[in-house]
C-alpha positions in Angstrom: 27.6 140.8 71.6 31.0 139.7 70.5 33.3 140.3 73.5 37.0 140.0 74.5 37.4 139.4 78.2 40.5 140.7 80.1 40.9 139.5 83.7 43.1 137.6 86.2 41.8 137.0 89.7 39.0 134.9 91.1 36.9 138.1 91.5 36.7 138.2 87.7 35.5 134.6 87.2 31.8 135.1 87.9 31.6 137.9 85.3 33.2 135.7 82.6 30.9 132.8 83.4 27.7 135.1 83.5 28.6 136.7 80.1 28.9 133.3 78.5 25.7 132.0 80.2 23.9 135.2 79.0 24.6 134.2 75.4 27.4 136.6 74.5 30.2 135.3 72.3 33.6 135.4 74.0 36.2 134.0 71.5 39.2 135.2 73.5 40.3 135.7 77.2 43.3 137.9 78.0 45.0 137.2 81.3 48.3 137.7 83.1 51.2 135.3 82.4 51.5 132.2 84.7 53.4 133.1 87.9 55.6 131.0 90.2 53.7 130.3 93.4 54.2 128.3 96.6 57.4 127.0 98.1 58.3 125.0 95.0 57.8 128.1 92.8 55.9 126.1 90.3 54.1 128.0 87.6 50.4 128.5 88.5 47.6 129.6 86.1 45.3 132.5 87.0 41.8 131.8 88.2 40.5 133.4 84.9 42.7 131.2 82.8 41.5 128.1 84.6 37.8 129.2 84.0 38.5 130.0 80.3 40.0 126.6 79.8 37.0 125.0 81.5 34.7 127.0 79.2 36.7 126.1 76.0 37.8 129.7 75.3 41.1 130.6 73.8 43.6 132.3 76.1 46.4 134.7 75.5 48.9 135.9 78.1 50.9 138.8 76.7 53.8 140.0 78.9 53.0 143.5 77.7 50.1 145.0 75.7 50.8 148.7 74.9 53.3 148.2 72.0 52.5 144.6 71.3 51.9 144.5 67.5 50.9 140.8 67.4 48.4 141.2 70.3 47.0 144.3 68.6 46.5 142.5 65.3 44.7 139.7 67.1 42.2 142.0 68.7 41.7 144.0 65.6 40.9 140.8 63.7 38.3 139.9 66.2 36.8 143.4 66.1 34.8 143.0 69.3 31.7 145.0 70.2 33.2 145.6 73.7 36.2 144.6 75.7 35.3 143.6 79.3 38.0 144.3 81.9 37.8 142.9 85.4 40.9 142.9 87.6 43.2 142.4 84.6 46.1 144.1 86.3 47.4 146.2 83.4 46.8 149.8 82.2 44.6 149.6 79.1 46.4 151.5 76.2 44.5 154.0 74.1 44.4 151.8 71.0 42.4 149.2 73.0 40.2 151.9 74.4 39.4 153.1 70.9 38.9 149.7 69.3 35.4 148.5 70.2 32.2 150.4 69.3 30.9 150.1 72.9 34.4 150.8 74.4 36.2 149.0 77.2 33.9 148.3 80.1 35.3 147.8 83.6 33.8 146.3 86.7 35.2 148.1 89.7 34.7 146.8 93.3 33.7 150.2 94.8 31.1 152.9 94.5 33.1 155.2 92.2 34.5 157.8 92.5 35.3 156.4 96.0 38.2 154.1 96.2 39.9 154.3 92.9 42.9 151.9 92.7 44.0 148.4 93.2 42.5 147.5 96.6 39.0 149.1 96.9 37.4 146.3 98.9 40.2 146.2 101.5 40.3 150.0 102.0 36.5 150.4 102.2 36.4 147.9 105.2 39.6 149.3 106.7 38.1 152.8 106.6 35.1 151.6 108.6 32.5 152.0 105.8 29.1 150.4 106.3 28.2 150.3 102.6 30.2 149.4 99.5 29.3 148.2 96.1 30.3 147.7 92.4 30.4 150.1 89.5 30.5 149.4 85.8 32.3 152.2 83.9 33.7 153.0 80.5 37.5 153.0 80.7 39.4 156.1 79.7 43.0 157.2 79.9 42.9 157.8 83.7 43.0 155.5 86.7 39.4 154.5 87.3 38.2 157.9 86.1 35.9 156.9 83.2 32.2 157.6 83.0 29.9 155.6 85.3 27.4 153.2 83.7 25.6 151.4 86.5 26.2 150.9 90.3 24.9 148.5 92.9 25.3 148.8 96.7 25.6 146.2 99.5 26.0 146.6 103.2 29.2 145.8 105.1 28.4 143.9 108.3 30.5 144.5 111.5 31.9 141.0 111.2 32.7 141.2 107.5 36.2 140.9 106.2 37.7 141.5 102.7 37.4 137.7 102.2 33.7 137.6 102.9 32.8 140.8 101.0 34.7 140.0 97.8 32.7 137.0 96.7 29.4 138.9 97.2 30.7 141.8 95.1 31.9 139.5 92.4 28.5 137.9 92.1 26.4 141.1 92.0 29.1 142.6 89.7 28.7 139.8 87.2 25.0 140.4 87.0 25.6 144.2 86.8 27.9 143.7 83.8 25.3 141.6 82.0 22.7 144.3 82.7 25.1 147.0 81.5 25.6 145.3 78.2 21.8 144.8 77.8 21.1 148.5 78.4 24.0 149.6 76.2 22.8 147.5 73.3 19.3 148.8 73.7 20.5 152.4 73.8 18.9 152.9 77.2 22.1 153.7 79.2 23.4 157.3 79.7 27.0 157.3 81.0 27.5 159.7 83.9 30.8 161.6 84.4 32.4 161.1 87.8 32.7 163.9 90.3 36.4 163.9 90.6 36.3 166.2 93.7 34.8 163.2 95.6 37.5 160.7 94.6 39.5 158.8 97.2 42.3 156.4 96.5 42.7 152.7 97.4 46.4 152.0 96.7 47.9 148.6 96.4 48.5 147.1 99.9 52.0 146.9 101.3 53.3 144.6 104.1 53.7 147.6 106.3 50.0 148.4 106.1 49.4 145.5 108.4 51.7 146.8 111.2 49.5 147.7 114.2 50.0 151.3 115.3 48.4 151.4 118.8 48.1 155.2 118.8 45.1 154.5 116.4 41.8 153.9 118.0 40.6 150.3 118.8 37.9 150.7 116.1 40.4 151.8 113.5 42.7 148.8 114.3 39.7 146.4 114.2 38.6 147.8 110.8 42.1 147.5 109.4 42.4 143.9 110.7 39.1 143.0 108.9 40.0 144.9 105.7 43.6 143.6 105.3 42.6 139.9 104.9 44.2 137.6 103.9 47.2 139.9 103.4 49.0 141.7 105.0 46.7 141.0 108.0 47.5 142.7 111.3 50.8 142.2 113.2 52.9 143.6 115.9 55.9 142.6 118.0 56.0 140.7 121.3 59.3 140.2 123.1 61.2 140.8 119.9 59.1 138.4 117.8 56.4 139.0 115.2 52.9 138.5 116.6 50.2 138.1 114.0 46.7 139.0 115.3 44.0 136.9 113.5 41.0 138.0 115.5 40.3 140.9 117.9 37.5 143.2 119.0 37.2 146.6 120.6 36.6 146.2 124.3 37.0 147.8 127.7 39.3 146.3 130.3 39.1 146.9 134.0 42.1 149.4 133.8 43.0 152.2 131.5 45.8 151.3 129.2 48.2 153.6 127.4 48.8 152.7 123.7 50.6 149.4 123.2 50.5 148.4 126.9 48.8 145.0 127.6 46.6 143.8 130.4 45.9 140.2 131.3 42.5 139.6 132.9 41.8 136.0 133.6 41.7 134.4 130.1 41.4 137.7 128.3 44.2 139.8 126.7 43.9 143.5 126.1 46.1 146.1 124.5 45.8 149.8 124.9 44.9 152.0 121.9 44.4 155.7 121.1 41.5 157.5 122.8 38.2 157.5 121.0 35.9 160.4 121.8 37.6 160.8 125.2 37.2 157.1 125.9 40.2 154.8 126.5 38.9 151.8 124.5 41.3 148.9 124.1 41.6 146.0 121.6 40.9 142.6 123.0 43.1 140.0 121.2 41.1 136.8 120.6 43.4 134.8 118.4 47.1 135.3 117.8 50.1 133.6 116.3 53.6 134.1 117.5 56.4 133.9 114.9 57.2 130.3 114.1 54.2 128.9 116.1 50.7 127.8 115.4 47.5 130.0 115.8 46.1 130.0 119.3 43.4 131.5 121.4 44.2 134.3 123.8 43.9 131.9 126.7 46.3 129.4 125.1 48.7 132.3 124.5 48.4 133.5 128.2 49.0 130.0 129.4 51.9 129.3 127.2 53.8 132.6 127.2 52.7 134.2 130.5 52.4 137.8 129.3 52.3 140.3 132.1 50.1 143.3 132.6 52.3 146.3 131.9 54.3 144.7 129.1 54.2 146.5 125.7 53.4 145.3 122.2 55.2 146.8 119.2 58.7 146.9 120.7 
């Protein structure tokens, strides 16, 4: 097929590469404008732009697309069979939806209709799901509301984070998009409308999502820590300074702890959490980082800062 590819993050790169390897013609890649990044605020190209340049594909980076006459003329002149959209980061206008004969096909990193929105991988893990997956769908005017084409599931292991799950989903999603195009071209694929009553949202993450609320259960805090990687992570306050929690696990200290109260037991550091099925489980902090300091193990933190049983986090 003749395709236009719209994408920005690393998650989209395997799909672009697999489409080219499968023999599809991709004359144009559309990606977000270069953004200032790092302490020097130097302009950095998107992962998709870097991949397109490596593959010798022309790149355009419109600041806006809805009412962009030049961009519209460019796509109309190409007259693609389909427009592939993977993490592009902009709402697709109706004129783009209507342009190709096979439509605009999106790879979404969840099992739709679950986790519609900008952060499906993060929220699936933060919610404690044991299964996630990818969905190819035909874009319509709504937010991830289009008809489902194909889906693939993968398990979420207890030690998985958003950073470990995302590359796996990107890989199987790339294969799924190639299979979706093969079946569409062969006339073997019947789109399935989503059950909107089963939809859940996965909104874009905010810094505040990483703040640890110790009235939540230890399992809930553990899942959110895993899901919100690498940003916003999980953080609280210790003696007036921000304490980033890099690794933790639900555990049971020798004493019951009220939410936010800490206990020091030898080289272990626990913080009380909300009750879980009438059990006062705590969160054992394994690796932390105090504001302005390096990452350290719980034992290093205990040795260096002498936290006392009965002190509180979050205040």
